[in-house]
C-alpha positions in Angstrom: 16.4 -14.8 -62.7 15.5 -12.4 -61.2 15.3 -9.5 -63.7 13.7 -13.2 -65.2 11.2 -13.7 -62.5 10.4 -9.6 -62.2 9.5 -9.9 -65.6 7.0 -12.8 -65.4 5.3 -11.7 -62.6 4.6 -8.8 -64.9 3.2 -10.6 -66.8 1.1 -13.0 -65.6 0.0 -10.1 -63.2 -1.7 -8.6 -66.1 -2.8 -11.1 -67.3 -4.9 -11.8 -64.5 -6.9 -9.3 -65.7 -8.1 -10.6 -68.2 -9.0 -13.7 -67.5 -13.0 -14.6 -66.9 -13.0 -18.1 -64.6 -15.8 -17.0 -61.8 -13.7 -19.6 -59.5 -10.8 -17.1 -59.9 -11.5 -14.6 -56.5 -8.8 -11.4 -56.1 -5.4 -12.7 -56.4 -2.0 -11.4 -56.5 1.7 -12.8 -57.1 3.8 -12.3 -54.5 6.5 -13.8 -56.3 8.7 -16.2 -59.2 10.6 -18.3 -58.9 12.4 -20.2 -62.3 14.3 -22.8 -62.5 18.0 -21.8 -63.7 16.8 -24.2 -66.8 13.7 -22.1 -67.1 11.2 -25.4 -67.7 10.0 -24.3 -64.5 8.3 -21.5 -62.1 6.9 -21.7 -59.4 4.3 -18.9 -58.9 3.1 -17.5 -55.9 -0.3 -16.4 -55.2 -2.2 -14.3 -51.7 -5.6 -14.8 -52.6 -8.3 -12.7 -50.3 -11.2 -14.2 -48.9 -11.8 -17.4 -47.2 -9.9 -21.0 -47.3 -12.2 -22.5 -49.8 -11.9 -18.9 -51.6 -7.8 -19.3 -51.9 -8.6 -23.3 -53.5 -11.2 -22.3 -56.1 -8.7 -19.6 -57.1 -5.8 -22.4 -57.3 -8.2 -24.4 -58.8 -8.6 -21.5 -61.8 -5.3 -20.8 -61.9 -4.4 -23.8 -62.7 -7.4 -24.6 -65.0 -5.7 -21.3 -67.3 -2.1 -22.5 -66.9 -2.5 -23.2 -71.2 -3.8 -19.3 -71.6 -1.1 -18.0 -68.8 2.2 -19.5 -70.3 1.0 -19.0 -74.1 0.7 -14.7 -73.3 4.4 -15.2 -71.5 5.5 -17.4 -74.7 4.1 -14.4 -76.9 5.5 -11.6 -75.0 8.2 -12.5 -73.9 9.9 -14.4 -76.2 12.7 -17.2 -73.8 14.6 -19.8 -75.7 11.6 -22.0 -73.3 8.4 -21.2 -71.9 8.5 -22.2 -68.7 5.4 -24.6 -66.8 3.9 -22.7 -64.2 2.1 -24.1 -61.3 0.6 -22.3 -58.6 1.7 -21.9 -55.2 0.1 -20.3 -52.0 1.5 -17.7 -50.1 0.3 -17.0 -46.7 2.9 -14.2 -46.2 0.2 -11.4 -46.4 -2.4 -13.2 -44.5 0.4 -14.0 -41.6 1.1 -10.2 -41.9 -2.4 -9.5 -41.1 -3.3 -11.0 -38.8 0.6 -9.9 -36.6 -0.6 -6.5 -37.7 -3.8 -6.8 -36.2 -2.2 -9.2 -33.1 -0.1 -5.2 -32.6 -3.1 -3.5 -32.6 -4.8 -5.0 -30.0 -1.9 -5.0 -27.5 -0.8 -1.1 -28.9 -2.3 1.1 -26.1 -4.7 3.5 -28.4 -2.8 7.2 -28.8 -5.9 8.8 -27.2 -5.6 7.0 -23.9 -2.3 9.6 -23.5 -3.3 12.5 -22.8 
């Protein structure tokens, strides 16, 4: 299943570059979970920008799911093409926030002279 998830992630990542929907901003696919029967796939995405941009990007991705599924079917030639569901992945945002907090708390290297 890991290989299937990685293959789906790779194909979708390339396919996103070709989408022309203005709602879709800077989107990164952070992971894919495909069901064992290959009927469904959760696609986890990170979106750079505000909550409004995130919502618009997710709407754009949902609107483009047919195009993305067709691309999957064309490139992967799997027994079934999974139905895509896009979910926001907050882990990247949390990581950036944690890094900022650590930077605020850590003393600067310049102060140690």
